[in-house]
C-alpha positions in Angstrom: -8.4 -14.7 -34.8 -10.8 -12.2 -33.0 -10.2 -9.8 -29.6 -13.0 -9.7 -27.3 -11.7 -7.4 -25.0 -13.4 -4.6 -24.4 -12.2 -1.0 -24.3 -11.1 0.4 -20.6 -13.8 2.4 -19.3 -15.2 3.4 -16.0 -16.6 -0.1 -14.9 -12.9 -1.7 -16.2 -11.1 0.8 -13.9 -13.8 0.1 -10.7 -13.9 -3.8 -11.4 -12.1 -5.6 -8.3 -9.2 -6.5 -10.2 -8.3 -3.0 -11.1 -8.9 -1.8 -7.2 -6.4 -4.9 -6.3 -4.2 -3.8 -9.0 -4.1 -0.1 -7.7 -3.6 -0.6 -4.1 0.0 -3.3 -5.6 0.8 -0.2 -7.4 0.7 1.7 -4.1 3.0 -1.0 -2.0 5.6 -1.0 -5.1 5.6 2.7 -5.1 6.5 2.8 -1.0 8.8 -0.1 -1.5 10.7 2.1 -4.2 10.2 5.5 -1.4 8.8 7.4 -4.9 6.8 9.7 -3.4 7.0 11.7 -6.8 4.6 9.2 -8.1 2.4 8.8 -5.6 -0.1 11.4 -7.8 -0.7 8.1 -9.9 -2.7 6.2 -7.1 -3.0 8.9 -4.0 -5.4 11.7 -4.2 -5.3 15.8 -3.1 -8.5 14.8 -1.1 -6.9 10.9 0.3 -7.7 10.8 4.0 -5.6 8.1 5.9 -6.6 6.7 9.6 -3.8 5.3 11.2 -3.3 4.6 15.4 -1.6 7.6 15.6 -4.1 9.8 14.3 -5.3 10.7 10.9 -3.6 11.9 8.0 -4.2 13.7 4.5 -1.5 12.9 1.7 0.9 15.4 2.8 1.0 13.2 5.8 1.1 10.0 3.7 4.2 11.0 1.7 6.1 12.4 4.9 5.1 9.3 6.5 6.5 7.2 3.8 10.0 9.4 4.2 10.3 8.7 7.6 9.7 5.1 7.7 12.5 4.9 4.7 15.1 7.0 7.3 14.3 3.6 9.5 14.5 0.6 7.2 16.1 -0.3 4.3 13.5 -1.4 1.9 13.6 -3.3 -1.7 11.2 -3.9 -4.1 10.5 -7.1 -2.9 9.8 -5.9 0.8 6.2 -6.3 0.6 4.3 -9.8 0.3 1.0 -9.4 -0.6 -0.7 -12.6 1.2 -4.3 -11.5 0.4 -6.4 -9.3 -0.9 -10.2 -9.2 -0.7 -12.9 -6.8 -2.5 -16.2 -5.7 -1.2 -17.3 -2.8 -3.4 -15.4 0.0 -3.5 -12.9 -1.4 -0.3 -10.0 -3.7 -1.0 -8.4 -5.3 2.2 -5.0 -6.8 1.8 -3.2 -8.5 4.3 0.6 -8.2 3.7 4.2 -9.0 5.1 7.1 -6.8 4.8 10.7 -7.6 5.0 13.0 -4.7 5.8 16.5 -4.4 7.5 16.9 -1.8 10.2 19.3 1.2 8.8 20.3 1.5 12.5 21.8 -2.2 13.1 21.1 -3.7 10.0 19.2 -6.4 11.4 16.2 -8.1 9.0 12.7 -6.7 10.9 9.7 -8.6 9.8 6.5 -6.4 9.4 2.6 -7.4 9.4 0.4 -5.5 8.0 -3.5 -4.8 7.3 -4.9 -2.4 5.0 -8.3 -1.3 3.9 -8.5 1.3 1.0 -11.6 2.7 -0.2 -10.4 2.9 -4.3 -12.0 5.3 -6.2 -11.8 5.5 -9.8 -7.7 4.4 -9.7 -7.0 6.3 -6.7 -6.9 5.4 -2.9 -9.0 8.4 -1.4 -9.6 6.6 2.2 -7.5 4.1 3.9 -6.9 2.0 7.4 -3.8 0.4 8.3 -2.4 -1.3 11.2 1.7 -2.6 11.1 2.9 -5.0 13.8 6.5 -6.3 14.2 7.3 -9.7 14.2 8.7 -11.0 17.7 11.5 -13.9 16.9 11.6 -16.0 19.6 14.8 -15.9 21.9 17.1 -18.8 21.8 
């Protein structure tokens, strides 16, 4: 049987599926709180745009540590609901299921992220999260 798979090259790393996979790797590292491995997907020149203002790579790492102090994450905390690719940009709609460290109560967050991914790295991103309100009975 002949193997028709093309060798990994620059066009493969920038394919829509590869770009989606880069973002999913980031999600896995975030859930694990594995900031030491973020260089796999976050380059030194990273820029993030959030509702609290822009941040660099170090600011992003600090935000991961901050949120891990507030919430308990598991490897399955994030569910990628949808991913769309347009050129260098990957748009991802996610749900996060976490627990409050203070109370132990479950919390559901809904997120939208737009990541600009070049050569296997997230060089820029825009994101927003909101907490799902649970109806009072």
